[in-house]
C-alpha positions as CSV (number, residue, x, y, z in Angstrom):
1,L,141.5,37.0,179.1
2,C,142.9,40.4,179.1
3,T,140.1,42.8,180.7
4,Q,142.2,45.8,181.3
5,H,143.0,46.3,177.5
6,P,139.7,47.6,175.7
7,E,141.9,48.2,172.7
8,L,142.4,44.5,171.9
9,E,138.8,43.8,171.7
10,D,137.9,42.2,168.2
11,R,134.8,43.1,166.4
12,D,132.5,40.6,168.2
13,G,133.6,42.4,171.4
14,E,135.6,39.6,172.9
15,Q,138.9,40.2,174.4
16,N,142.2,38.9,173.0
17,E,145.1,37.8,175.0
18,A,148.0,40.3,175.2
19,P,150.8,39.0,173.1
20,I,153.6,37.4,174.8
21,I,156.9,38.9,173.9
22,Q,158.9,35.9,172.8
23,V,162.7,35.7,173.8
24,E,163.7,34.2,170.4
25,I,162.1,37.3,168.8
26,V,163.9,39.8,170.9
27,S,167.1,37.9,170.2
28,N,166.5,37.8,166.5
29,L,165.9,41.5,166.3
30,L,169.1,42.1,168.4
31,H,171.1,39.8,165.9
32,H,170.1,41.7,163.2
33,L,171.0,45.4,164.3
34,D,172.5,47.6,161.8
35,T,175.9,48.1,163.2
36,H,176.6,50.6,160.6
37,K,173.9,53.0,162.2
38,S,175.3,56.1,164.4
39,M,175.2,56.1,168.4
40,V,171.9,57.3,169.7
41,P,171.2,59.6,172.6
42,D,172.4,57.3,175.2
43,G,175.7,56.6,173.5
44,I,175.7,52.9,173.1
45,H,176.7,51.8,169.8
46,P,174.3,49.3,168.0
47,R,177.2,47.0,167.7
48,V,177.5,46.7,171.4
49,L,174.0,45.7,172.0
50,R,174.4,43.2,169.3
51,E,177.5,41.6,170.8
52,L,175.7,41.5,174.1
53,V,172.7,39.5,172.7
54,E,172.9,36.7,175.3
55,V,172.8,38.9,178.2
56,L,170.2,41.5,177.2
57,T,167.6,39.2,175.5
58,K,166.0,37.8,178.5
59,P,165.8,41.4,180.6
60,L,164.7,43.4,177.5
61,S,162.0,40.7,176.8
62,I,160.6,41.3,180.4
63,I,160.9,44.9,179.9
64,Y,159.0,44.8,176.6
65,Q,156.1,42.5,178.0
66,E,155.6,44.9,180.9
67,T,155.6,47.8,178.5
68,W,152.9,46.1,176.5
69,L,150.8,45.2,179.6
70,T,151.2,48.6,181.4
71,R,151.1,50.6,178.3
72,E,153.9,52.8,179.7
73,V,157.2,53.2,177.6
74,P,160.3,53.7,179.8
75,M,161.0,57.5,180.0
76,D,164.4,57.1,178.3
77,W,162.8,55.5,175.3
78,R,161.1,58.7,174.7
79,L,164.2,60.6,174.2
80,V,165.1,61.8,170.7
81,N,168.2,63.4,169.4
82,V,167.2,65.5,166.4
83,I,170.2,66.7,164.0
84,P,170.0,68.4,160.9
85,I,171.3,66.7,157.7
86,Y,172.5,68.6,154.8
87,K,170.8,67.9,151.6
88,K,171.9,70.3,148.9
89,G,172.3,73.9,147.8
90,R,173.7,76.7,150.0
91,K,174.8,75.6,153.4
92,E,173.8,78.8,155.1
93,D,170.1,78.3,154.2
94,R,168.2,76.4,156.8
95,G,165.8,74.9,154.0
96,N,168.6,72.9,152.7
97,Y,168.7,70.4,155.8
98,R,166.4,67.9,156.6
99,P,165.8,66.7,160.2
100,V,166.7,63.2,161.3
101,S,165.7,61.6,164.5
102,L,167.8,59.5,166.6
103,T,166.1,57.2,169.0
104,L,167.2,54.6,171.4
105,V,167.7,51.1,170.1
106,P,165.4,49.4,172.7
107,G,162.6,51.6,171.7
108,K,163.2,51.0,168.1
109,I,163.1,47.1,168.7
110,M,159.7,47.6,171.0
111,E,158.3,49.6,167.9
112,Q,159.3,46.5,165.6
113,I,157.6,44.2,168.0
114,I,154.4,46.4,168.1
115,L,154.2,46.6,164.2
116,S,154.5,42.9,164.0
117,A,151.8,42.4,166.6
118,I,149.4,44.9,164.7
119,T,150.2,43.3,161.5
120,Q,149.4,40.0,162.7
121,Y,146.2,41.0,164.4
122,M,145.2,42.9,161.1
123,Q,146.0,39.8,159.0
124,N,144.2,37.4,161.6
125,N,140.9,39.5,161.6
126,Q,141.1,40.0,157.8
127,A,141.4,43.7,158.2
128,I,144.0,43.9,155.3
């Protein structure tokens, strides 16, 4: 049982095992990266990550599992590049821009894994 993660307790007070980050899931998420997205703060284009799926899947799976267990996100994944995108109207008016946040692709994949785990937990415990 996972005694160091009280947030994983269910309604009956029982501890749930931490999910195992499956290599197949990471591989699938990497395979389905949108290669039309722009480069992110680290300068690595999503296409490069998609082409290196076979090399990156296992190490990323290990990093994701450790991140889940320790609840510590790698510092680089916290980096965000915020750029203003023009909407309409006078370009001189700052109100005519919207901020867009560019984050690192490995962090985005981890977010998808977490969302999936939370959604599954909620469905299994009839919270939705």
